[in-house]
N, C-alpha and C positions, 0 to 999 in steps of 0.2 A: 421494433424491439430495441430496448435500451442498449447502449454501447458502454462498455467499461474498459478502462486501461489500468493495468497493474504493472507498476515499474518497481524493480527490486535491484538492490546492490548486495552482493553476497561475498563472503570470504571463503566459506567452506562448501557452499552449495545448499545449506539448510534453508536460508531465506528464500531461495528459488523454489524449493519444495513447498514452503508455506504459500508462496505466491500461486503455485499450481493448484493447491487445495482451495484457496480463496476463489480462484477461477472456477473450479468445479462447483462450489456453492452458488456462485453467480449463474452458471449455466443451468444448474438444477432449477433455478428460479426464472428461466427464460430470458437471461441477459447474455448478450454476446460479449465474451471476455477476451481481450488481447493482453498477452503477457510480453513484457520487454525487459531485457537487461538494461540497466541505467545507461550503459555505453551506447545503446541504440538511439537515445534521445539526444539529438544534436542542436535542435533549435526549437523555439516556441511553437512553430507550426506542427511539430511532431506530437504536440499535446492537444491539438484541435480535434473536434468532432466526437468527443466522448461526453457521456452524461454522468459517469461515475469514475472516480479516480482512487486508487489505492497505491500508496508509496511505502516501500519497506526497505529496511537496511539491517544488517547485522550490527550488533553493538560490540566494539572492540576497544578495550581499555577505556570504557565509559563513553565512547563517542560513536557516532554513526560513521559509515565509510565516507571517505572524502568525495568519492564520485556522487554520492547521494547529496552531500552538501552543495556540490556544483549544480545538480539538477534542481534543488530547491531555489537557488538564486535564479536560474533560468525560468522556473515555473512562476516565480513572483511576477514576471512580466506577462505571463499568459492570462487569459480571461477565465479565471477559475471561480470567481465570486459566485456564491450560492449554488455551485455544483456540489454534488454528493461526494463525500470523501471518507477515507479511512486510512489508517497507518498501521504498519505491522513490522515485526522484526524478530529475529532469533538472538539468543544471548547465552552466555555461559554463566556469568555471575550477576549481571544487572541488565536492565532493559532500557537504558536511557534513550537509545536511538529512536525507538518507536514513539516514545513520549514526546521527544523534541520534534519529530516529523509531524505528529498529530497537532501539537501546539502551533507550529508554523502554518499548517493548512487551515486551522481554525481561526487563529488570531491575525495572521498576516494576510492570508488569501481571502478570508471571509467565507470559507466553504461551509456547507451543511454537513457536519460530521456525524458519523455513528457515535454511539455513546462513549467509547473509549478506544485506545489503541490496543491492538492484539500483540501480546508479547509471549513468545513460546521458547522454551529451551530447545525444542526440536519438534518436528512434525509428528513423530511417532511416540512422543513422551507424554504421559498423563492425558491420553485422549486427544492429543493435538490434531489428529486428522479430523475428528468431528468438530472440534472447536474452530479450526481454520475454515472448514466448509460452512459452518454456522456463521462465521464472520462475513463470508461471501453472501449468504442468504440475508443477513442483516443489511448489507449494503443494497442489495436488490430490493428489499422491502421499502427502503426510503424512496426508491424510484417509482413505487406503485401508486 
């Protein structure tokens, strides 16, 4: 069974909810999904042993959360090349965090990314539940 790691950084809890929905979509597709707050990842070894990675952050004042920036520097030293990846985030006015995470995973780490980052105003807004679960299914489909 493929193993997925979903790491999130949240300001109000909404990005955590999106991470949980992505995990549901992965589990619907027979992928074991582990969800972690960014503060739980302390070293490169904490990123080992997974086939699929999804990193997400809230966008605040046009930026990702500082804790996610720190994780991205740490993850750069991990062996993520050609691993399956996705990026997600919640936002109020703009969604730059998810886009920047996606670009880093694709262009710096060399990961096999899903088609685009997932950017939602909220998990329950405009079909967000279905969209986030679908993102998890899209990640799982790349592992098939």
